[in-house]
C-alpha positions as CSV (number, residue, x, y, z in Angstrom):
1,M,7.5,4.4,-8.8
2,A,4.2,3.1,-7.4
3,S,5.7,-0.2,-5.9
4,V,8.0,1.4,-3.7
5,D,5.5,4.2,-2.6
6,V,2.6,1.8,-1.4
7,R,5.3,0.8,1.3
8,F,5.2,4.2,2.7
9,S,1.9,3.4,4.3
10,G,-0.1,2.8,7.5
11,S,2.1,3.7,10.8
12,V,5.1,4.0,8.5
13,P,5.2,8.1,7.9
14,A,4.8,8.8,11.2
15,N,7.2,6.5,12.6
16,Y,9.5,7.5,9.9
17,E,9.0,11.4,11.0
18,R,9.7,10.4,14.4
19,Y,12.6,7.7,14.6
20,M,14.4,8.0,10.9
21,V,14.5,11.5,10.4
22,P,16.5,12.6,13.3
23,L,18.7,9.0,13.0
24,L,19.9,8.9,9.2
25,F,18.3,12.0,7.4
26,R,18.4,15.1,9.5
27,P,22.5,15.4,9.0
28,Y,22.3,15.1,5.3
29,A,19.3,17.6,4.9
30,E,21.7,19.9,6.7
31,E,24.5,18.9,4.7
32,L,22.9,19.7,1.5
33,A,21.1,22.8,2.5
34,T,24.4,24.4,3.5
35,R,25.8,23.7,-0.1
36,A,22.4,24.7,-1.8
37,K,23.0,28.3,0.2
38,V,26.2,28.8,-1.5
39,L,24.4,28.5,-4.8
40,Q,22.1,31.2,-3.9
41,P,19.0,29.7,-6.1
42,R,15.5,31.8,-6.3
43,R,13.4,29.0,-7.3
44,I,14.1,25.4,-5.8
45,L,12.1,22.2,-7.0
46,E,12.8,19.2,-4.2
47,T,11.8,15.7,-5.5
48,A,11.2,12.5,-3.3
49,A,10.7,15.4,-0.5
50,G,9.4,12.6,2.1
51,T,8.2,14.3,5.4
52,G,9.9,17.6,4.6
53,V,13.3,17.3,6.3
54,V,15.5,18.7,3.5
55,T,12.3,21.2,2.7
56,A,12.6,22.6,6.4
57,A,16.5,22.9,6.0
58,L,16.4,24.8,2.5
59,T,13.8,27.3,4.2
60,E,15.7,27.9,7.0
61,A,18.9,28.3,4.7
62,L,17.4,30.3,2.3
63,P,14.3,32.2,3.6
64,D,13.6,33.9,0.7
65,A,13.7,31.2,-2.2
66,E,10.8,29.6,-3.4
67,I,10.4,26.0,-2.8
68,V,8.4,23.4,-4.4
69,A,8.6,20.2,-2.6
70,T,7.2,17.1,-4.2
71,D,6.8,13.4,-3.7
72,L,4.9,10.6,-4.9
73,N,3.4,9.6,-1.3
74,Q,0.6,12.2,-0.5
75,A,0.7,10.7,3.4
76,M,4.4,11.7,3.6
77,L,3.8,15.4,2.0
78,D,0.9,15.6,4.6
79,I,3.4,15.3,7.6
80,A,5.9,17.8,5.5
81,A,3.4,20.4,5.7
82,T,3.1,20.5,9.4
83,R,6.9,20.6,9.5
84,V,7.2,23.6,7.3
85,S,5.2,26.8,7.4
86,S,6.2,29.5,4.9
87,A,4.5,31.5,2.3
88,N,7.5,30.4,-0.2
89,V,7.0,26.8,0.2
90,S,4.4,25.0,-1.7
91,F,3.8,20.9,-1.7
92,R,2.4,19.1,-4.6
93,Q,2.2,15.3,-5.1
94,A,4.3,14.5,-8.2
95,D,6.5,11.6,-9.8
96,A,10.2,12.6,-10.6
97,L,10.1,10.6,-13.6
98,D,7.1,12.7,-15.0
99,L,7.4,16.1,-13.3
100,P,4.4,18.7,-14.1
101,F,6.6,21.5,-14.4
102,A,7.4,23.4,-17.7
103,D,11.3,23.3,-19.0
104,G,13.9,25.4,-17.5
105,E,11.6,26.7,-14.1
106,F,14.0,26.2,-11.4
107,D,17.6,27.2,-10.4
108,L,18.2,23.9,-8.3
109,V,16.7,20.7,-8.2
110,V,17.2,18.6,-4.9
111,C,16.7,14.9,-4.2
112,Q,17.9,13.1,-1.0
113,F,18.0,9.8,-1.0
114,G,15.4,9.3,-3.5
115,V,17.2,8.6,-7.0
116,M,18.0,5.0,-5.6
117,F,14.5,4.1,-5.9
118,F,13.8,5.3,-9.5
119,P,12.9,2.3,-11.6
120,D,14.4,4.2,-14.6
121,K,17.3,6.7,-13.0
122,V,18.3,8.1,-16.6
123,R,14.8,9.2,-16.8
124,G,14.6,10.7,-13.5
125,N,18.0,12.9,-14.0
126,E,16.6,13.8,-17.5
127,E,13.5,15.1,-16.0
128,A,15.7,17.1,-13.3
129,R,18.0,18.8,-16.2
130,R,14.7,19.4,-17.9
131,V,13.2,21.7,-15.6
132,L,16.3,23.3,-14.6
133,R,17.7,26.6,-16.4
134,D,20.7,26.7,-18.2
135,G,23.4,26.7,-15.6
136,G,21.2,25.2,-12.9
137,T,22.1,23.0,-10.4
138,Y,21.0,19.1,-9.7
139,L,21.9,18.5,-5.9
140,T,21.4,14.8,-4.7
141,A,22.4,12.6,-1.7
142,I,22.9,8.8,-2.4
143,W,23.8,6.4,0.1
144,D,27.2,4.7,-0.1
145,R,27.6,1.0,0.4
146,I,25.9,-0.5,3.5
147,D,29.0,-1.8,5.1
148,R,29.7,2.0,5.8
149,N,26.6,2.8,7.3
150,G,26.8,1.3,10.8
151,L,22.9,0.7,12.0
152,S,21.6,-0.2,8.3
153,H,24.3,-2.7,7.8
154,L,23.4,-4.2,11.5
155,A,20.0,-4.1,10.3
156,N,20.6,-6.3,7.4
157,E,22.8,-8.5,9.2
158,S,20.0,-9.3,11.8
159,L,17.8,-10.3,8.8
160,R,20.1,-12.7,7.6
161,R,20.7,-14.5,10.9
162,Q,16.7,-14.3,11.5
163,F,15.7,-15.9,7.9
164,P,18.7,-17.4,6.5
165,D,16.6,-19.2,4.1
166,N,15.0,-16.2,2.5
167,P,16.1,-12.8,4.0
168,P,14.0,-9.9,3.4
169,Q,16.1,-7.9,0.5
170,F,14.7,-4.3,0.8
171,M,18.0,-2.8,2.4
172,T,20.4,-4.1,-0.1
173,R,17.6,-3.8,-3.1
174,G,16.4,-0.5,-2.3
175,P,18.3,2.3,-0.3
176,F,22.0,0.7,-0.8
177,S,21.5,-0.6,-4.2
178,Y,22.9,2.4,-6.0
179,H,26.4,3.0,-4.3
180,D,28.8,2.8,-7.2
181,R,30.2,6.3,-8.2
182,S,30.8,5.2,-11.8
183,A,26.9,4.3,-12.2
184,I,25.8,7.2,-10.8
185,E,28.3,9.5,-13.2
186,R,27.3,7.3,-16.0
187,D,23.5,7.8,-15.6
188,L,24.0,11.7,-14.8
189,R,26.1,11.9,-18.2
190,E,23.9,9.7,-20.2
191,A,20.9,12.3,-19.2
192,G,22.8,15.2,-20.3
193,F,24.8,16.4,-17.6
194,A,28.2,17.8,-18.9
195,S,29.7,18.8,-15.5
196,V,29.3,15.8,-12.4
197,E,31.0,16.0,-9.2
198,I,30.9,13.1,-6.6
199,E,32.0,13.7,-3.0
200,T,31.6,10.9,-0.5
201,V,30.8,12.7,3.1
202,E,30.9,10.8,6.3
203,L,28.7,11.7,9.0
204,T,27.3,10.1,12.3
205,S,24.0,8.5,13.1
206,R,22.5,9.8,16.4
207,S,19.8,8.4,18.5
208,P,18.9,8.5,22.3
209,S,19.4,4.8,22.5
210,A,20.1,1.7,20.3
211,A,16.5,0.4,21.0
212,D,15.4,3.9,19.3
213,G,17.6,3.5,16.5
214,A,16.3,-0.2,15.8
215,R,12.7,1.0,16.4
216,G,13.0,3.5,13.5
217,L,14.2,1.0,10.9
218,V,12.2,-1.6,12.1
219,Y,8.7,0.1,12.5
220,G,9.6,3.2,10.5
221,S,10.8,2.0,7.1
222,P,9.5,0.0,4.4
223,M,12.1,-2.5,5.7
224,G,9.3,-3.2,8.5
225,V,6.2,-3.6,5.8
226,E,8.2,-6.2,4.1
227,L,8.9,-8.0,7.3
228,E,5.0,-8.3,8.0
229,E,5.2,-10.6,5.3
230,Y,7.2,-13.2,7.4
231,G,4.6,-13.8,9.8
232,A,3.3,-12.7,13.3
233,G,6.5,-11.8,15.4
234,A,9.0,-11.0,12.6
235,L,9.0,-7.4,13.6
236,D,9.2,-7.9,17.1
237,Q,11.9,-10.5,16.8
238,V,14.1,-8.8,14.3
239,F,13.6,-5.6,16.7
240,E,14.8,-7.2,19.6
241,D,18.0,-8.9,17.7
242,M,19.0,-5.5,16.4
243,S,18.7,-3.6,19.8
244,D,21.1,-6.0,21.1
245,S,23.5,-5.8,18.0
246,A,23.3,-2.1,18.3
247,R,24.3,-1.7,21.4
248,Q,28.0,-1.9,20.1
249,Y,27.4,1.8,19.3
250,E,25.7,3.1,22.6
251,G,27.7,5.1,24.9
252,P,27.0,7.6,27.8
253,N,25.6,10.1,25.3
254,G,23.2,7.8,23.0
255,F,23.6,5.7,20.3
256,A,26.3,7.1,17.6
257,A,26.9,5.2,14.4
258,P,29.1,6.0,11.2
259,M,27.4,6.3,8.0
260,A,28.5,7.6,4.4
261,A,26.6,9.1,1.5
262,H,27.8,10.6,-1.8
263,I,26.8,14.4,-2.5
264,V,26.5,14.6,-6.3
265,T,26.7,18.0,-8.0
266,A,25.5,18.1,-11.7
267,T,25.3,21.3,-13.4
268,K,23.1,21.7,-16.7
């Protein structure tokens, strides 16, 4: 997973935390935490924890649970450690495809918007299943199609307009590359999960302004790192274009656009 991981470097983690987390990730983190609370797990493993938005939501929902939050990228975990302060939470750099834990250690494994980046999704699912106890739950969030996610769709269209001969492909190759529910279920069952439930949940992406929303995607995601390869000025060029187009979702209370993701519950 290193090829994806290196894109979360430089100023990207801090901008990701400032703009992207409230814009796209906190609403689904709260959704996952609500579902996790119903399960009442005692030991939770989080993979692809990023800057800890799900970790924080889980800690609030389940203050007595032991949580081990992992990510391949240490810079992201360093930010997560400043967000969450609890004796029950620990952070550890780890690859979701090769987890450094024994079989059956956890009641719940949670992964928000990480599975899409796994180079071997079945292997990632197998590792999640391996570290779960019998009857344990694997709870994941995976983005639906890009055209059902307003701001991300605008970003992709902006890239196509600005670079028609060779548009950057991060959005469709990465976060929105794994939206097919039948493929998700197939990979989970191949990994050994017999019980798989998939629910598509629509929420709202919010930001103080269209410009802040655009700033998050351009300067706070690996998309921006890819844009740097298109020469000086490419980042600012796309930011201006995106800010203009995103104003269609701007109102008196700021920016609000639709988004959709699959919430997956698999039981061992």
